[in-house]
Residue frames as a rotation matrix with the C-alpha (Angstrom) as fourth column:
UNK 1
-0.676 0.635 -0.373 11.33
-0.536 -0.078 0.841 -6.37
0.505 0.768 0.393 -9.04
UNK 2
-0.361 0.681 0.637 7.95
-0.786 0.144 -0.600 -7.60
-0.501 -0.718 0.483 -7.91
UNK 3
-0.932 0.147 0.332 6.47
0.245 0.929 0.276 -11.01
-0.268 0.339 -0.902 -8.51
UNK 4
-0.641 0.768 0.016 3.16
-0.325 -0.290 0.900 -11.09
0.696 0.571 0.436 -10.31
UNK 5
-0.887 0.463 0.010 0.13
0.170 0.347 -0.922 -11.17
-0.430 -0.816 -0.386 -8.04
UNK 6
-0.231 0.896 0.379 -3.59
0.965 0.161 0.205 -11.26
0.123 0.413 -0.902 -8.63
UNK 7
-0.423 0.126 0.898 -5.11
0.204 -0.952 0.230 -7.87
0.883 0.281 0.376 -9.30
UNK 8
0.328 0.574 0.750 -5.80
-0.495 -0.572 0.654 -6.10
0.805 -0.586 0.097 -6.01
UNK 9
0.616 -0.076 -0.784 -4.16
0.503 0.804 0.317 -8.76
0.607 -0.590 0.533 -3.87
UNK 10
-0.479 -0.867 -0.135 -1.36
0.692 -0.278 -0.666 -6.48
0.540 -0.413 0.733 -2.65
UNK 11
-0.455 0.382 0.804 -3.89
-0.404 -0.894 0.196 -3.82
0.793 -0.236 0.561 -1.65
UNK 12
0.662 0.740 -0.121 -5.84
-0.282 0.395 0.874 -6.29
0.695 -0.544 0.470 0.49
UNK 13
0.428 -0.569 -0.702 -2.72
0.747 0.660 -0.080 -7.79
0.509 -0.490 0.708 2.07
UNK 14
-0.637 -0.730 0.247 -0.99
0.491 -0.632 -0.600 -4.48
0.594 -0.261 0.761 2.81
UNK 15
-0.193 0.663 0.724 -4.20
-0.514 -0.697 0.501 -2.86
0.836 -0.275 0.475 4.08
UNK 16
0.766 0.473 -0.435 -4.87
0.042 0.639 0.768 -5.81
0.641 -0.607 0.470 6.40
UNK 17
-0.001 -0.871 -0.492 -1.30
0.844 0.262 -0.467 -5.65
0.536 -0.416 0.735 7.68
UNK 18
-0.718 -0.258 0.646 -1.62
0.008 -0.932 -0.363 -1.95
0.696 -0.256 0.671 8.57
UNK 19
0.264 0.896 0.358 -4.93
-0.528 -0.176 0.831 -2.59
0.807 -0.408 0.426 10.35
UNK 20
0.825 -0.032 -0.564 -3.04
0.399 0.740 0.541 -5.05
0.401 -0.671 0.624 12.59
UNK 21
-0.081 -0.933 -0.352 0.04
0.993 -0.106 0.052 -2.81
-0.086 -0.345 0.935 12.98
UNK 22
0.790 0.611 -0.044 -1.00
0.609 -0.791 -0.058 0.76
-0.070 0.019 -0.997 13.80
UNK 23
0.371 -0.736 -0.566 2.60
0.008 -0.607 0.795 2.00
-0.928 -0.300 -0.219 13.78
UNK 24
-0.558 -0.521 0.646 2.91
0.610 0.271 0.745 1.33
-0.563 0.809 0.167 10.04
UNK 25
-0.167 0.437 -0.884 1.89
-0.545 -0.788 -0.286 3.41
-0.821 0.434 0.370 7.02
UNK 26
0.256 0.347 0.902 0.09
0.582 0.690 -0.431 2.02
-0.772 0.635 -0.025 3.98
UNK 27
-0.407 -0.435 -0.803 1.50
-0.425 -0.688 0.588 3.06
-0.809 0.581 0.096 0.60
UNK 28
0.579 0.518 0.629 -0.18
0.447 0.443 -0.777 2.81
-0.681 0.732 0.025 -2.79
UNK 29
0.110 -0.596 -0.795 2.00
-0.605 -0.675 0.422 3.30
-0.788 0.435 -0.435 -5.83
UNK 30
0.876 0.062 -0.478 3.62
-0.458 0.418 -0.785 1.76
0.151 0.907 0.394 -8.86
UNK 31
0.221 -0.831 0.511 6.28
-0.369 0.414 0.832 -0.93
-0.903 -0.372 -0.215 -9.02
UNK 32
-0.094 -0.358 -0.929 8.33
-0.990 0.131 0.050 -2.42
0.104 0.924 -0.367 -11.80
UNK 33
0.676 0.383 0.630 7.29
-0.463 0.885 -0.042 -6.01
-0.573 -0.263 0.776 -12.48
UNK 34
0.046 -0.726 0.686 9.31
0.220 0.677 0.702 -8.83
-0.974 0.119 0.191 -14.08
UNK 35
0.230 0.085 0.970 8.25
0.961 0.139 -0.240 -7.82
-0.155 0.987 -0.049 -17.59
UNK 36
-0.740 -0.663 -0.119 9.52
0.662 -0.748 0.052 -4.26
-0.123 -0.040 0.992 -16.79
UNK 37
-0.181 0.753 0.632 6.03
0.339 -0.555 0.759 -2.77
0.923 0.352 -0.155 -16.94
UNK 38
-0.884 -0.017 0.468 4.67
-0.392 -0.518 -0.760 -0.60
0.255 -0.855 0.451 -14.14
UNK 39
-0.300 0.764 -0.571 2.00
0.460 0.640 0.615 -2.13
0.836 -0.079 -0.544 -11.98
UNK 40
0.162 0.446 0.880 -0.30
-0.669 -0.606 0.430 -0.67
0.725 -0.659 0.200 -9.32
UNK 41
-0.079 -0.325 -0.943 0.82
0.473 0.820 -0.322 -2.12
0.877 -0.472 0.089 -6.00
UNK 42
0.702 0.287 0.651 0.54
-0.428 -0.560 0.709 -1.58
0.569 -0.777 -0.270 -2.24
UNK 43
-0.071 -0.755 -0.652 3.18
0.504 0.537 -0.677 -1.93
0.861 -0.377 0.343 0.45
UNK 44
0.885 0.334 -0.324 3.86
0.419 -0.265 0.869 -0.97
0.205 -0.905 -0.374 4.06
UNK 45
-0.013 -0.896 0.443 6.39
0.082 -0.443 -0.893 1.48
0.997 0.024 0.079 5.49
UNK 46
0.921 0.131 -0.366 7.73
0.376 -0.056 0.925 1.65
0.100 -0.990 -0.101 9.01
UNK 47
0.472 -0.770 -0.429 10.50
-0.025 -0.498 0.867 4.17
-0.881 -0.398 -0.255 9.55
UNK 48
-0.030 -0.572 -0.819 13.20
-0.914 -0.317 0.255 3.56
-0.406 0.756 -0.513 6.97
UNK 49
-0.859 -0.190 0.476 11.95
-0.061 0.960 0.273 0.05
-0.509 0.206 -0.836 6.17
UNK 50
-0.184 0.795 -0.579 9.46
-0.981 -0.109 0.162 -1.18
0.066 0.597 0.799 3.58
UNK 51
-0.573 0.091 0.814 7.53
-0.196 0.950 -0.244 -4.41
-0.796 -0.300 -0.526 3.95
UNK 52
-0.508 0.399 -0.763 6.36
-0.791 0.134 0.597 -6.13
0.341 0.907 0.248 0.78
UNK 53
-0.130 0.549 0.825 3.52
-0.788 0.449 -0.423 -8.14
-0.602 -0.705 0.374 2.30
UNK 54
0.767 0.495 -0.410 2.87
-0.640 0.539 -0.547 -10.17
-0.050 0.682 0.730 -0.85
UNK 55
0.440 -0.697 -0.566 6.45
-0.153 0.563 -0.812 -11.47
0.885 0.444 0.141 -0.93
UNK 56
0.969 0.049 -0.244 6.93
0.226 0.237 0.945 -11.44
0.104 -0.970 0.219 2.87
UNK 57
0.068 -0.997 0.031 10.14
0.966 0.058 -0.254 -9.44
0.251 0.047 0.967 2.71
UNK 58
0.757 0.041 -0.652 11.49
0.341 -0.876 0.342 -6.30
-0.557 -0.481 -0.677 4.39
UNK 59
0.255 -0.660 0.706 13.62
0.857 -0.183 -0.482 -3.83
0.447 0.728 0.519 2.40
UNK 60
-0.499 -0.409 -0.764 15.58
0.589 -0.807 0.048 -0.70
-0.636 -0.426 0.644 3.18
UNK 61
0.485 0.802 -0.348 13.49
0.293 -0.524 -0.800 2.19
-0.824 0.285 -0.489 1.86
UNK 62
0.057 -0.541 -0.839 16.30
-0.726 -0.600 0.338 3.30
-0.686 0.590 -0.427 -0.51
UNK 63
-0.888 -0.342 0.309 16.57
-0.097 0.794 0.601 -0.18
-0.450 0.503 -0.738 -2.02
UNK 64
-0.209 0.912 0.353 12.79
0.714 0.389 -0.582 -0.36
-0.668 0.130 -0.732 -2.47
UNK 65
0.438 0.459 -0.773 12.49
-0.010 -0.857 -0.515 3.11
-0.899 0.233 -0.370 -4.02
UNK 66
-0.641 -0.699 -0.317 14.75
-0.380 -0.071 0.922 2.12
-0.667 0.712 -0.220 -6.93
UNK 67
-0.952 0.300 0.058 11.87
0.233 0.588 0.775 0.07
0.199 0.751 -0.630 -8.38
UNK 68
-0.125 0.951 -0.284 8.83
0.991 0.130 -0.002 1.82
0.035 -0.282 -0.959 -6.90
UNK 69
-0.797 0.009 0.604 7.04
0.073 -0.991 0.112 5.15
0.599 0.133 0.789 -6.99
UNK 70
-0.644 0.588 -0.489 4.84
0.635 0.055 -0.770 6.26
-0.426 -0.807 -0.409 -4.08
UNK 71
-0.524 0.570 0.632 1.54
0.377 -0.511 0.773 7.77
0.764 0.643 0.053 -5.13
UNK 72
0.295 0.676 0.675 -0.46
-0.504 -0.490 0.711 7.91
0.812 -0.550 0.196 -1.86
UNK 73
-0.778 -0.469 -0.418 0.27
0.136 0.524 -0.841 7.17
0.613 -0.711 -0.344 1.79
UNK 74
0.281 0.937 0.210 -2.27
-0.293 -0.125 0.948 6.43
0.914 -0.328 0.240 4.49
UNK 75
-0.654 -0.411 0.636 -1.97
-0.707 0.031 -0.707 6.37
0.271 -0.911 -0.310 8.26
UNK 76
-0.925 0.316 -0.211 -3.63
0.371 0.870 -0.324 3.69
0.081 -0.377 -0.922 10.36
UNK 77
-0.454 0.789 -0.414 -6.49
0.165 -0.382 -0.909 6.09
-0.876 -0.481 0.044 11.23
UNK 78
-0.307 0.315 -0.898 -7.02
-0.860 -0.495 0.120 6.98
-0.407 0.810 0.423 7.58
UNK 79
-0.848 -0.013 -0.530 -7.11
-0.295 0.842 0.451 3.30
0.440 0.539 -0.718 6.60
UNK 80
-0.790 0.595 -0.149 -9.72
0.479 0.447 -0.755 2.65
-0.383 -0.668 -0.638 9.30
UNK 81
-0.225 0.723 -0.653 -11.91
-0.267 -0.690 -0.672 5.49
-0.937 0.023 0.348 7.99
UNK 82
-0.454 -0.008 -0.891 -11.47
-0.888 -0.080 0.453 4.47
-0.075 0.997 0.030 4.35
UNK 83
-0.943 0.108 -0.315 -12.34
0.057 0.984 0.167 0.84
0.328 0.140 -0.934 5.00
UNK 84
-0.585 0.772 -0.248 -15.36
0.426 0.032 -0.904 1.88
-0.690 -0.635 -0.348 7.05
UNK 85
-0.153 0.510 -0.847 -16.51
-0.515 -0.772 -0.372 4.28
-0.843 0.379 0.381 4.32
UNK 86
-0.181 -0.019 -0.983 -15.79
-0.983 0.043 0.180 2.11
0.039 0.999 -0.027 1.23
UNK 87
0.650 0.385 0.655 -16.01
-0.530 0.847 0.028 -1.45
-0.545 -0.365 0.755 2.62
UNK 88
0.891 -0.453 0.035 -12.80
0.374 0.687 -0.623 -2.42
0.258 0.568 0.781 0.82
UNK 89
0.532 -0.778 -0.333 -9.03
0.483 -0.044 0.874 -2.26
-0.695 -0.626 0.353 1.35
UNK 90
0.131 -0.453 -0.882 -8.20
-0.495 -0.800 0.338 -0.15
-0.859 0.392 -0.329 -1.69
UNK 91
-0.804 -0.593 0.043 -7.15
0.591 -0.805 -0.045 1.24
0.061 -0.011 0.998 -3.93
UNK 92
0.147 0.837 -0.527 -9.21
0.785 -0.423 -0.453 4.33
-0.602 -0.346 -0.720 -3.18
UNK 93
0.156 -0.008 0.988 -9.99
0.780 -0.613 -0.128 7.37
0.606 0.790 -0.090 -5.27
UNK 94
-0.876 -0.444 0.188 -9.17
0.284 -0.791 -0.542 10.91
0.389 -0.422 0.819 -4.15
UNK 95
-0.243 0.883 0.401 -12.92
-0.552 -0.466 0.691 11.49
0.798 -0.054 0.601 -3.81
UNK 96
0.533 0.394 -0.749 -13.29
0.301 0.739 0.603 8.48
0.791 -0.547 0.276 -1.48
UNK 97
-0.374 -0.763 -0.527 -10.37
0.831 -0.023 -0.556 9.75
0.412 -0.646 0.643 0.60
UNK 98
-0.834 0.074 0.547 -11.85
-0.150 -0.984 -0.096 13.26
0.532 -0.162 0.831 0.90
UNK 99
0.145 0.984 0.103 -15.29
-0.519 -0.013 0.855 11.96
0.843 -0.177 0.509 1.90
UNK 100
0.461 0.031 -0.887 -14.01
0.472 0.838 0.275 9.27
0.751 -0.545 0.372 4.28
UNK 101
-0.393 -0.747 -0.536 -11.61
0.869 -0.113 -0.481 11.53
0.299 -0.655 0.694 6.15
UNK 102
-0.701 0.154 0.697 -13.94
-0.102 -0.988 0.115 14.54
0.706 0.010 0.708 6.41
UNK 103
0.400 0.911 0.102 -16.41
-0.270 0.011 0.963 12.97
0.876 -0.413 0.250 8.85
């Protein structure tokens, strides 16, 4: 389960991490929080590992996926384009993604 964080904090932290680590993938999705509700959250994947930047902890992808649902994944290049286009680290809409990655 995920500790409570300020709204959008995980998106900024995970996005910044990927911008410094081009071999990682940014993931936006839903996680189960302590009160068992689903919460929008961002994390980083590298191979079969997941890094929860907010809690500074690496997980095996299978362990992580028990409490999380991936909605969107972004490569380093896509994150660069999205940040350049939107001036923020997410979350992004499908429309923002289409526009940012089409130029």
